N, CA, C and O of each residue as an XYZ file, in Angstrom:
840
protein
N      84.344     92.477     89.469
C      85.555     93.215     89.047
C      84.739     94.511     88.899
O      84.024     94.592     87.899
N      84.759     95.569     89.803
C      84.881     97.121     89.038
C      85.537     98.072     88.552
O      86.525     98.377     89.220
N      85.318     98.800     87.414
C      86.783     99.465     86.970
C      85.965    101.141     86.957
O      85.026    101.539     86.269
N      86.909    101.961     88.187
C      86.525    103.419     88.600
C      87.295    104.388     87.964
O      88.455    104.031     88.168
N      87.303    105.161     87.469
C      88.092    106.591     86.818
C      88.369    107.486     88.238
O      87.509    107.906     89.011
N      89.711    107.628     88.324
C      89.453    108.917     88.760
C      89.298    110.149     88.504
O      89.497    110.587     87.371
N      88.958    110.829     89.409
C      88.118    112.222     88.905
C      89.015    113.244     89.663
O      88.678    114.410     89.872
N      90.251    112.658     90.073
C      90.835    113.847     90.440
C      92.480    113.365     89.911
O      93.323    113.177     90.789
N      92.815    113.206     88.604
C      94.195    113.033     88.661
C      94.951    111.596     88.661
O      94.478    110.529     88.268
N      96.244    111.833     89.200
C      97.317    110.547     89.082
C      96.664    109.930     90.837
O      96.296    110.907     91.490
N      96.551    109.067     91.336
C      96.310    108.326     92.464
C      97.442    108.015     92.616
O      98.185    107.470     91.800
N      97.799    108.556     94.384
C      99.369    108.233     94.676
C      99.420    106.943     95.707
O     100.520    106.547     96.094
N      98.008    106.193     96.214
C      97.504    105.701     97.284
C      96.713    105.482     97.581
O      95.816    106.322     97.656
N      96.491    103.784     98.057
C      95.110    103.558     97.938
C      94.722    102.848     99.361
O      95.634    102.024     99.279
N      94.190    102.567    100.405
C      93.890    102.102    101.402
C      92.197    101.316    101.592
O      91.213    101.646    100.930
N      92.221    100.386    102.514
C      90.789     99.760    102.910
C      90.782    100.060    104.079
O      91.783     99.924    104.784
N      89.635    100.534    104.521
C      88.487    100.113    106.318
C      89.100     99.746    106.400
O      90.035     99.498    105.638
N      88.774     99.386    107.939
C      89.464     97.561    108.552
C      88.407     96.694    108.491
O      88.714     95.586    108.932
N      87.075     96.798    108.042
C      86.314     96.042    107.741
C      85.788     95.847    106.486
O      84.815     95.116    106.299
N      86.479     96.573    105.424
C      86.513     96.379    103.926
C      85.388     97.172    103.371
O      85.283     97.247    102.147
N      84.565     97.752    104.119
C      82.992     98.462    103.773
C      83.591    100.196    102.963
O      82.786    100.905    102.360
N      84.717    100.493    103.091
C      85.193    101.755    102.686
C      86.643    101.367    101.818
O      87.261    100.306    101.734
N      86.869    102.606    101.268
C      87.770    102.694    100.300
C      88.261    103.889    100.471
O      87.435    104.798    100.552
N      90.265    104.364    100.613
C      89.836    106.140    100.161
C      91.804    106.060     99.086
O      92.699    105.219     99.004
N      91.664    106.898     98.743
C      92.094    107.127     97.275
C      92.962    108.566     97.802
O      92.341    109.509     98.292
N      94.469    108.593     97.632
C      95.282    109.733     98.102
C      95.761    110.348     96.281
O      96.256    109.692     95.364
N      95.294    112.060     96.334
C      95.526    112.162     95.211
C      96.503    113.377     94.921
O      97.571    113.481     95.524
N      95.951    114.576     93.669
C      95.957    115.766     94.014
C      95.343    116.508     94.456
O      94.266    116.590     93.867
N      95.480    117.399     95.541
C      94.184    118.423     96.268
C      93.321    117.517     96.943
O      92.701    117.955     97.913
N      93.135    116.059     96.526
C      91.813    115.211     97.009
C      92.232    114.034     97.684
O      92.914    113.180     97.119
N      91.715    113.911     99.319
C      91.378    112.424     99.987
C      89.934    112.250     99.687
O      88.998    112.990     99.991
N      89.934    111.044     98.981
C      88.066    110.697     98.529
C      88.230    109.491     99.103
O      89.178    108.711     99.008
N      86.497    109.342    100.142
C      86.442    108.024    100.320
C      84.724    107.561     99.484
O      83.824    108.250     99.005
N      84.918    106.138     99.644
C      84.539    105.702     98.812
C      83.791    104.408     99.906
O      84.445    103.655    100.627
N      82.352    104.426     99.779
C      81.592    102.883    100.387
C      81.820    101.881     99.105
O      81.521    102.054     97.923
N      82.372    100.916     99.673
C      82.810     99.922     98.480
C      81.735     99.139     97.916
O      81.940     98.895     96.727
N      80.475     98.584     98.447
C      79.475     98.365     97.795
C      78.468     99.115     96.866
O      77.545     98.582     96.250
N      78.798    100.440     96.867
C      77.996    101.267     95.878
C      79.090    101.769     95.076
O      78.880    101.994     93.884
N      80.105    101.950     95.525
C      81.574    102.966     94.475
C      80.941    104.620     94.647
O      81.297    105.625     94.034
N      79.592    104.436     96.001
C      79.779    106.466     95.695
C      80.832    107.305     96.749
O      81.486    106.944     97.728
N      80.705    108.255     96.237
C      81.668    108.673     97.156
C      81.099    109.118     99.107
O      79.913    108.911     99.365
N      81.553    109.396     99.674
C      81.179    109.277    101.182
C      81.964    110.214    101.836
O      81.823    110.193    103.058
N      82.674    110.953    101.443
C      83.941    112.078    102.025
C      85.239    112.564    101.102
O      86.052    111.722    100.719
N      85.410    114.195    100.714
C      86.188    113.727    100.084
C      86.808    115.051    101.303
O      86.211    115.807    102.070
N      88.010    114.871    101.041
C      88.891    115.628    101.989
C      90.288    116.943    101.085
O      91.451    116.557    100.967
N      89.930    118.145    100.657
C      90.252    118.671     99.872
C      91.569    119.938    100.921
O      91.400    120.538    101.982
N      93.265    119.855     99.583
C      93.776    121.185    100.043
C      94.941    121.206     98.782
O      95.356    120.345     98.007
N      95.156    122.246     98.938
C      96.603    122.596     98.249
C      97.371    122.121     98.597
O      98.119    122.685     99.396
N      97.674    120.366     98.032
C      98.185    119.262     98.613
C      98.483    118.563     97.422
O      97.957    118.989     96.394
N      99.381    117.363     97.337
C      99.777    116.590     96.941
C      99.204    115.469     98.372
O      99.462    115.758     99.540
N      98.448    114.257     97.986
C      98.107    113.115     99.351
C      98.965    111.971     98.797
O      98.607    111.286     97.840
N      99.962    111.830     99.368
C     101.022    110.584     98.511
C     100.838    109.233     99.427
O     101.187    108.098     99.103
N     100.296    109.576    100.474
C      99.789    108.038    101.627
C      98.997    108.625    101.878
O      98.957    109.847    102.022
N      97.575    107.260    102.060
C      96.617    106.926    102.763
C      96.573    105.872    104.012
O      96.965    104.728    104.243
N      96.070    106.622    104.491
C      95.800    104.732    105.761
C      94.083    105.032    106.939
O      93.566    106.086    107.310
N      93.786    103.948    107.124
C      92.294    104.281    107.974
C      93.298    103.981    109.345
O      94.422    103.478    109.339
N      92.401    104.525    110.653
C      93.064    104.176    111.418
C      92.214    103.095    111.854
O      91.100    102.902    111.366
N      93.023    101.969    113.305
C      92.602    100.689    113.092
C      90.789    100.083    113.669
O      90.206     99.030    113.410
N      90.313    101.388    114.578
C      89.189    101.115    114.184
C      87.826    101.942    113.312
O      86.642    102.090    113.616
N      88.541    102.323    112.256
C      88.124    102.433    111.692
C      87.262    104.395    111.480
O      86.424    104.913    110.741
N      88.011    104.767    112.461
C      87.056    106.101    112.920
C      87.749    107.627    112.622
O      87.302    108.717    112.977
N      89.183    107.298    111.734
C      90.262    108.064    111.684
C      90.751    107.930    109.965
O      90.721    106.841    109.392
N      91.199    109.222    109.269
C      91.660    108.681    108.496
C      93.098    109.364    108.115
O      93.015    110.592    108.074
N      94.075    108.971    107.898
C      95.644    109.874    108.011
C      96.171    109.917    106.360
O      95.781    109.175    105.458
N      97.049    110.878    106.281
C      97.057    111.054    104.999
C      98.868    111.621    104.991
O      99.229    112.468    105.808
N      99.515    111.226    104.320
C     100.894    112.078    103.889
C     100.524    113.400    103.274
O      99.450    113.501    102.681
N     101.356    114.430    103.378
C     100.567    115.787    102.459
C     101.850    116.391    102.656
O     102.723    116.250    103.513
N     101.707    117.253    101.416
C     102.869    117.751    100.657
C     102.504    118.804    100.046
O     102.224    118.767     98.848
N     102.419    120.418    101.089
C     101.687    121.521     99.946
C     102.598    121.691     98.900
O     103.826    121.653     98.821
N     101.280    121.977     97.773
C     101.836    122.186     96.379
C     102.641    123.661     96.393
O     103.470    123.749     95.488
N     102.565    124.488     97.011
C     103.233    125.892     97.089
C     104.637    125.627     98.557
O     105.845    125.580     98.324
N     104.036    125.505     99.877
C     105.560    125.488    100.344
C     105.988    124.159    100.600
O     106.895    123.878    101.383
N     105.492    123.545    100.099
C     105.695    122.074    100.052
C     106.479    121.584    101.609
O     107.415    120.814    101.823
N     105.639    122.398    102.514
C     105.573    121.785    103.898
C     105.374    120.132    104.025
O     104.266    119.867    103.559
N     105.942    119.121    104.415
C     105.236    117.914    104.434
C     104.844    117.572    106.197
O     105.412    117.793    107.266
N     104.126    117.209    105.959
C     102.926    116.903    107.285
C     101.645    115.341    106.911
O     101.000    114.951    105.937
N     101.823    114.962    108.149
C     100.551    113.495    107.834
C      99.297    114.466    108.693
O      99.336    115.114    109.739
N      98.563    114.284    108.012
C      97.226    114.940    108.789
C      96.131    113.746    108.918
O      96.038    112.801    108.134
N      95.482    113.930    109.834
C      94.863    113.106    110.869
C      92.994    113.669    110.590
O      92.668    114.793    110.971
N      92.312    113.054    110.143
C      91.144    113.390    110.338
C      89.766    112.697    110.618
O      89.316    111.907    109.788
N      88.994    113.022    111.941
C      88.043    112.255    112.358
C      86.863    112.329    111.448
O      85.995    113.202    111.446
N      86.941    111.491    110.827
C      85.454    110.387    110.316
C      84.288    110.777    109.815
O      83.800    110.791    108.684
N      83.649    111.343    111.740
C      83.051    110.984    111.844
C      82.574    112.953    111.696
O      81.540    113.238    111.090
N      83.228    113.799    112.152
C      82.783    114.955    112.253
C      83.685    115.555    111.257
O      83.908    116.712    111.612
N      84.500    115.178    109.808
C      85.351    115.934    109.175
C      86.099    116.108    109.157
O      86.946    115.953    108.278
N      86.155    116.648    110.442
C      87.392    118.024    110.629
C      89.056    117.562    111.325
O      88.982    116.517    111.971
N      89.979    117.963    111.292
C      91.029    117.522    111.610
C      91.892    118.046    112.884
O      92.277    119.031    113.514
N      91.902    116.358    112.757
C      92.374    116.066    114.671
C      94.134    116.190    114.888
O      94.602    116.676    115.918
N      94.635    115.894    114.235
C      96.081    115.883    114.011
C      97.116    116.366    113.237
O      97.405    115.416    112.509
N      97.988    117.480    112.917
C      98.624    117.414    112.077
C     100.225    116.841    112.426
O     100.826    117.576    113.210
N     100.751    116.008    112.097
C     102.402    115.841    112.108
C     103.090    116.255    111.457
O     103.153    116.099    110.237
N     103.988    117.090    112.373
C     104.720    117.796    111.644
C     106.306    117.714    111.414
O     106.818    116.829    112.100
N     107.189    118.419    110.621
C     108.725    118.363    110.849
C     109.582    117.479    109.842
O     110.809    117.396    109.898
N     108.691    116.763    108.815
C     109.135    115.614    107.567
C     110.001    116.583    107.015
O     109.431    117.668    107.129
N     111.296    116.744    106.376
C     111.555    116.984    105.283
C     111.927    116.561    104.294
O     112.870    117.163    103.782
N     111.287    115.163    103.462
C     110.508    114.666    102.585
C     108.936    114.189    102.845
O     108.337    113.832    103.860
N     108.625    114.319    101.730
C     106.974    114.052    101.464
C     107.056    112.311    102.099
O     107.963    111.500    101.918
N     105.528    112.105    103.016
C     105.600    110.790    103.559
C     105.392    109.711    102.316
O     104.598    110.197    101.510
N     105.681    108.895    102.062
C     105.489    108.050    100.831
C     104.531    106.939    101.440
O     103.511    106.761    100.776
N     104.640    106.315    102.350
C     103.984    105.552    103.404
C     104.118    105.490    104.419
O     105.178    105.811    104.956
N     102.648    104.867    105.326
C     102.249    105.032    106.557
C     101.135    103.633    106.443
O     100.388    103.240    105.547
N     101.490    103.081    107.978
C     101.841    101.719    108.244
C     101.200    101.367    109.671
O     101.514    102.267    110.451
N     100.889    100.977    109.921
C     100.456    100.641    111.861
C     101.823     99.228    111.831
O     102.133     98.508    110.881
N     102.264     99.246    112.938
C     103.333     98.500    113.214
C     103.052     98.255    115.052
O     102.167     98.793    115.717
N     104.148     97.252    115.557
C     103.526     96.769    117.011
C     101.925     96.215    117.160
O     101.378     96.439    118.239
N     101.186     95.524    116.148
C     100.255     95.341    116.367
C      98.871     96.952    116.543
O      97.792     96.951    117.135
N      99.308     97.682    116.040
C      98.469     98.656    116.082
C      99.060    100.108    116.860
O      98.858    101.257    116.469
N      99.763     99.725    117.946
C     100.593    100.440    118.673
C     101.477    101.647    118.478
O     101.666    102.616    119.213
N     101.948    101.349    117.347
C     102.810    102.245    116.654
C     102.493    103.107    114.856
O     102.219    102.422    113.870
N     102.588    104.321    114.814
C     102.159    104.223    113.586
C     103.632    104.451    112.688
O     104.369    105.260    113.251
N     104.091    103.989    111.632
C     104.981    104.519    110.635
C     104.904    104.912    109.745
O     104.377    104.347    108.786
N     105.597    106.463    109.735
C     105.975    107.163    108.524
C     106.816    107.235    108.155
O     107.739    107.469    108.935
N     107.094    107.093    106.786
C     108.510    106.623    106.138
C     107.977    108.079    104.954
O     106.928    108.174    104.317
N     108.879    108.817    105.000
C     109.511    110.087    104.375
C     110.468    109.649    102.985
O     111.560    109.115    103.178
N     110.256    109.763    102.378
C     111.303    109.803    100.814
C     111.619    110.442    100.099
O     110.668    110.885     99.456
N     112.644    110.837     99.761
C     112.589    111.960     98.468
C     113.737    112.490     98.842
O     114.075    112.466    100.025
N     114.623    113.135     97.719
C     116.040    113.897     97.550
C     117.010    114.201     98.960
O     118.236    114.305     98.930
N     115.983    114.340    100.434
C     116.609    115.000    100.969
C     117.652    113.312    102.082
O     118.790    112.888    102.279
N     116.416    113.048    102.388
C     116.268    111.578    103.253
C     115.564    110.566    102.873
O     115.009    110.555    101.775
N     115.472    109.373    103.905
C     114.476    108.422    104.133
C     114.264    107.484    104.650
O     114.180    106.263    104.519
N     114.088    109.216    106.077
C     114.252    108.062    107.026
C     112.707    107.384    107.826
O     111.643    107.328    107.211
N     112.816    107.074    108.784
C     111.264    106.186    109.242
C     110.469    106.659    110.777
O     110.171    105.905    111.703
N     110.382    107.254    110.740
C     109.336    107.814    111.910
C     108.558    106.427    112.727
O     108.404    105.374    112.109
N     108.213    106.544    113.825
C     107.230    106.255    114.870
C     106.470    106.457    115.516
O     107.121    106.420    116.560
N     105.038    106.770    115.952
C     104.378    107.554    116.519
C     103.591    107.139    117.315
O     102.870    106.570    116.496
N     102.994    106.897    118.507
C     102.323    106.895    119.833
C     101.326    107.197    119.253
O     101.391    108.384    118.934
N     100.083    106.565    118.829
C      98.622    106.867    118.221
C      97.837    107.676    119.314
O      97.161    108.597    118.855
N      97.792    107.462    120.988
C      97.199    107.783    121.602
C      97.415    109.473    121.270
O      96.500    110.226    120.936
N      98.652    109.810    121.423
C      98.955    111.026    121.689
C      99.491    111.306    120.667
O      99.279    112.496    120.433
N     100.190    110.765    119.778
C     100.311    111.287    118.408
C     101.829    111.944    118.412
O     102.195    112.571    117.418
N     102.749    111.779    119.612
C     103.710    112.122    119.866
C     104.889    111.136    119.386
O     104.672    109.956    119.661
N     106.153    111.418    118.689
C     107.088    110.871    118.280
C     107.912    110.050    119.039
O     108.718    110.611    119.781
N     107.876    108.831    119.006
C     109.286    108.193    119.892
C     110.046    107.449    119.780
O     110.862    107.098    120.632
N     109.881    106.934    118.332
C     111.603    106.745    117.912
C     111.351    107.154    116.480
O     110.361    107.651    115.943
N     112.771    106.730    115.925
C     113.241    106.879    114.425
C     113.799    105.830    114.496
O     114.049    105.080    115.440
N     114.116    105.771    112.766
C     115.640    105.343    112.338
C     116.359    106.372    110.890
O     116.025    106.330    109.706
N     116.978    106.873    111.279
C     117.617    107.841    110.460
C     118.511    107.128    109.341
O     119.726    107.323    109.325
N     117.961    106.396    108.517
C     118.873    105.974    107.485
C     118.149    105.796    106.429
O     117.019    105.308    106.398
N     119.040    106.346    105.182
C     118.403    106.652    104.162
C     117.829    105.636    102.806
O     118.346    105.429    101.708
N     116.131    104.962    103.611
C     115.481    103.914    103.169
C     114.136    104.347    101.762
O     112.963    104.658    101.552
N     115.040    104.144    101.345
C     113.823    104.596     99.260
C     112.358    103.215     99.589
O     111.180    103.457     99.326
N     112.778    102.050    100.104
C     111.023    101.656     99.997
C     111.411    100.529    101.611
O     112.359     99.951    102.142
N     109.868    100.788    101.816
C     110.133    100.393    103.263
C     108.441     99.509    103.219
O     107.423     99.763    102.575
N     108.817     98.246    104.377
C     107.554     97.195    104.488
C     107.667     96.580    106.218
O     108.670     96.097    106.744
N     106.790     96.712    106.620
C     106.096     96.628    108.054
C     105.485     94.687    107.660
O     104.794     94.479    106.663
N     105.929     93.425    108.688
C     105.451     92.585    108.655
C     104.208     92.257    109.393
O     103.604     92.841    110.292
N     104.042     91.355    108.867
C     102.464     91.324    109.199
C     101.971     90.973    110.849
O     100.904     91.201    111.420
N     103.187     90.349    111.306
C     102.841     90.635    112.962
C     103.367     91.802    113.806
O     103.601     91.826    115.015
N     103.569     93.287    112.375
C     103.894     94.418    113.160
C     104.988     94.840    114.006
O     105.280     95.954    114.439
N     105.681     93.392    114.185
C     107.639     93.424    114.897
C     108.427     93.944    113.926
O     109.334     94.699    114.276
N     108.237     93.643    112.526
C     109.689     93.914    111.821
C     109.809     94.907    110.829
O     108.737     95.447    110.554
N     110.769     95.298    110.226
C     110.386     96.824    109.400
C     111.895     96.399    108.372
O     113.082     96.636    108.598
N     111.253     95.723    107.256
C     112.401     95.932    106.357
C     112.380     96.714    105.414
O     111.246     96.791    104.942
N     113.857     97.975    104.400
C     114.185     98.775    103.891
C     115.547     97.663    102.903
O     116.284     96.677    102.897
N     114.990     98.953    102.157
C     116.360     99.035    100.714
C     116.528    100.369    100.749
O     115.593    101.141    100.964
N     117.982    100.813    100.498
C     118.923    101.573     99.957
C     119.947    101.213     99.160
O     120.782    100.399     99.552
N     119.998    101.744     98.018
C     120.745    101.853     97.021
C     121.045    100.030     97.055
O     120.298     99.209     96.524
N     122.050     99.774     97.655
C     122.885     98.531     97.461
C     122.748     97.471     98.705
O     123.470     96.475     98.751
N     121.586     97.815     99.894
C     121.931     97.013    101.012
C     120.034     97.096    101.169
O     119.271     98.021    100.889
N     119.742     95.653    101.755
C     118.786     95.494    102.423
C     118.952     95.516    103.735
O     120.034     95.236    104.252
N     117.966     95.830    104.364
C     117.852     96.026    106.125
C     116.793     95.132    106.363
O     115.763     94.896    105.731
N     117.284     94.663    107.456
C     115.665     94.341    108.167
C     115.788     94.900    109.965
O     116.809     94.697    110.622
N     114.680     95.533    110.472
C     114.915     96.036    111.914
C     113.681     95.568    113.202
O     112.451     95.520    113.248
N     114.455     95.370    113.848
C     113.087     95.190    115.289
C     112.751     96.485    115.231
O     113.726     97.150    114.879
N     112.045     96.963    115.373
C     110.602     97.778    115.747
C     110.127     98.213    117.386
O     109.891     99.287    117.940
N     110.127     96.918    117.777
C     109.200     96.761    118.835
C     110.075     97.756    119.794
O     111.298     97.701    119.663
N     109.617     98.504    120.585
C     110.379     99.612    121.826
C     111.367    100.363    120.691
O     110.815    101.223    120.004
N     112.782    100.097    120.450
C     113.631    101.151    120.637
C     114.187    100.461    118.921
O     115.000     99.543    119.028
N     113.984    100.663    118.161
C     114.767    100.120    116.275
C     116.208     99.279    116.882
O     117.033     99.452    117.779
N     116.006     98.531    116.069
C     117.391     97.659    116.409
C     117.517     96.873    114.720
O     116.965     95.998    114.053
N     118.393     97.656    114.648
C     118.895     96.228    113.287
C     119.319     94.940    113.256
O     120.462     94.647    113.608
N     118.776     94.384    112.994
C     118.846     92.445    113.112
C     120.466     92.343    112.057
O     121.619     91.994    112.310
N     119.667     92.914    110.679
C     120.674     92.511    109.882
C     120.792     92.809    108.307
O     119.746     92.498    107.737
N     121.252     93.050    107.903
C     121.835     94.110    106.397
C     122.508     93.147    105.448
O     123.537     92.592    105.833
N     122.092     92.929    104.404
C     122.719     92.690    102.711
C     123.145     93.458    102.110
O     122.374     94.415    102.032
N     124.446     93.652    101.341
C     124.495     94.429    100.341
C     124.797     93.205     98.718
O     125.454     92.183     98.519
N     123.925     94.042     97.934
C     124.115     93.460     96.584
C     124.004     94.648     95.716
O     123.380     95.663     96.023
N     124.677     94.452     94.564
C     124.539     95.138     93.702
C     123.622     95.221     92.704
O     123.615     94.640     91.619
N     122.481     96.362     93.383
C     121.640     96.744     92.415
C     121.599     97.913     92.442
O     122.467     98.448     93.132
N     120.580     98.836     91.707
C     120.093     99.943     91.654
C     118.693     99.756     92.160
O     117.946     98.889     91.706
N     118.273    100.807     93.357
C     117.109    100.997     93.877
C     116.754    102.095     93.810
O     117.522    103.037     93.619
N     115.363    102.206     93.972
C     114.726    103.718     93.608
C     112.827    103.138     93.968
O     112.364    102.003     93.858
N     112.317    104.074     94.284
C     110.400    103.704     94.577
C     110.059    103.077     93.552
O     109.389    102.046     93.605
N     110.513    103.666     92.371
C     109.671    102.950     90.945
C     110.189    101.734     90.515
O     109.367    100.904     90.126
N     111.494    101.414     90.497
C     112.221    100.081     90.324
C     112.330     98.936     91.403
O     112.891     97.928     90.976
N     111.825     98.876     92.970
C     111.981     98.149     93.418
C     110.745     97.782     94.940
O     110.101     98.761     95.316
N     110.655     97.285     95.217
C     109.579     96.526     96.084
C     110.246     94.977     96.739
O     110.786     93.961     96.303
N     109.578     95.868     98.761
C     110.354     94.237     99.489
C     108.720     94.016     99.471
O     108.109     94.863     98.819
N     107.836     92.856    100.183
C     107.712     91.968    100.688
C     107.871     91.133    101.547
O     108.601     90.207    101.196
N     107.377     91.067    102.810
C     107.367     89.692    103.807
C     106.482     88.561    103.364
O     105.426     88.735    102.756
N     106.771     87.874    103.565
C     105.721     86.253    103.500
C     104.814     86.644    104.333
O     104.878     87.492    105.223
N     103.517     85.625    103.813
C     102.668     85.650    105.536
C     102.572     85.143    106.554
O     101.623     85.350    107.311
N     103.887     84.078    106.891
C     104.502     83.763    108.052
C     105.476     84.758    108.786
O     105.635     84.843    110.004
N     106.217     85.640    107.609
C     107.211     86.495    108.146
C     108.476     86.261    108.548
O     109.175     87.093    109.128
N     108.982     84.546    108.106
C     109.769     84.237    107.737
C     110.904     84.128    106.401
O     112.037     83.652    106.331
N     110.017     84.806    105.404
C     110.657     85.350    104.385
C     110.285     86.275    103.910
O     109.130     86.699    103.869
N     111.813     86.977    103.225
C     111.289     88.576    102.350
C     111.381     88.994    100.954
O     112.533     89.365    100.730
N     110.702     89.075    100.023
C     111.179     89.327     98.804
C     111.347     90.545     98.324
O     110.757     91.568     98.672
N     112.335     90.389     97.348
C     113.077     92.001     97.638
C     113.140     91.964     95.773
O     113.526     90.992     95.124
N     112.706     93.142     95.253
C     112.250     93.315     93.645
C     113.227     94.531     93.713
O     113.481     95.217     94.703
N     113.771     94.661     92.316
C     114.940     95.415     92.092
C     116.036     95.384     91.205
O     116.749     94.417     90.934
N     116.112     96.778     90.691
C     116.700     96.647     89.502
C     118.676     97.060     89.429
O     119.413     98.000     89.726
N     118.789     95.732     88.867
C     120.141     95.286     88.485
C     121.171     95.283     87.319
O     121.858     94.395     86.815
N     121.039     96.435     87.112
C     122.202     96.497     85.479
C     120.631     96.648     83.874
O     120.231     95.963     82.932
N     120.384     97.714     84.389
C     118.291     97.594     83.694
C     118.045     96.212     83.943
O     118.136     95.859     82.767
N     117.799     95.137     84.568
C     116.945     94.792     84.626
C     116.029     94.191     85.757
O     116.269     94.829     86.781
N     115.254     93.403     85.948
C     114.383     93.689     87.500
C     114.821     92.213     87.601
O     114.960     91.582     86.553
N     115.081     91.536     88.957
C     115.819     90.656     90.014
C     114.581     90.649     91.080
O     113.611     91.392     91.233
N     115.121     89.294     91.850
C     113.909     89.032     92.423
C     115.163     88.315     93.586
O     116.185     88.008     92.972
N     115.223     88.065     94.854
C     116.068     87.158     96.037
C     115.271     86.797     96.551
O     115.445     86.065     97.526
């Protein structure tokens, strides 16, 4: 066990590289890539922005981050080439900051969840060309992708939904509960075999599980 103190203020997200040799932190103004064995900084990507989510590509050659510019409040996903350190792509058009990034459908889709005061929409991109291929325009506060990458679970207000996200997103089922949700008081997680879904939420001031 090693304890590290962030030098860049609040940390909003953390991600391991596919081989576990590196990890990245997203914070205010910086995304920092560390060598896991030595805990030394390998690369730093800086901008006047809040980096709310981070994700390595499946081959470990690229780093993605959800980004909200501190002055303009423009929201995007930036893709860096880790070898050159250059920006390879910027995905634009999000109404709110991107709270989570995940790979779906065995790495064939990038899921970007943008949640905030305006929306909670989920967007899917084809990673070869970074083309937007589909979206779920439901106000989802919390999302998670199954381990096989074929299902997405989302929670919003008093509803839990499960979607098939291969090809065209299709709602499989939804359940209504008497709870209050929000990114700070709720979470979702699939079991390793994807047969069960754990939901943690606030109900009348108490934490609950289903």
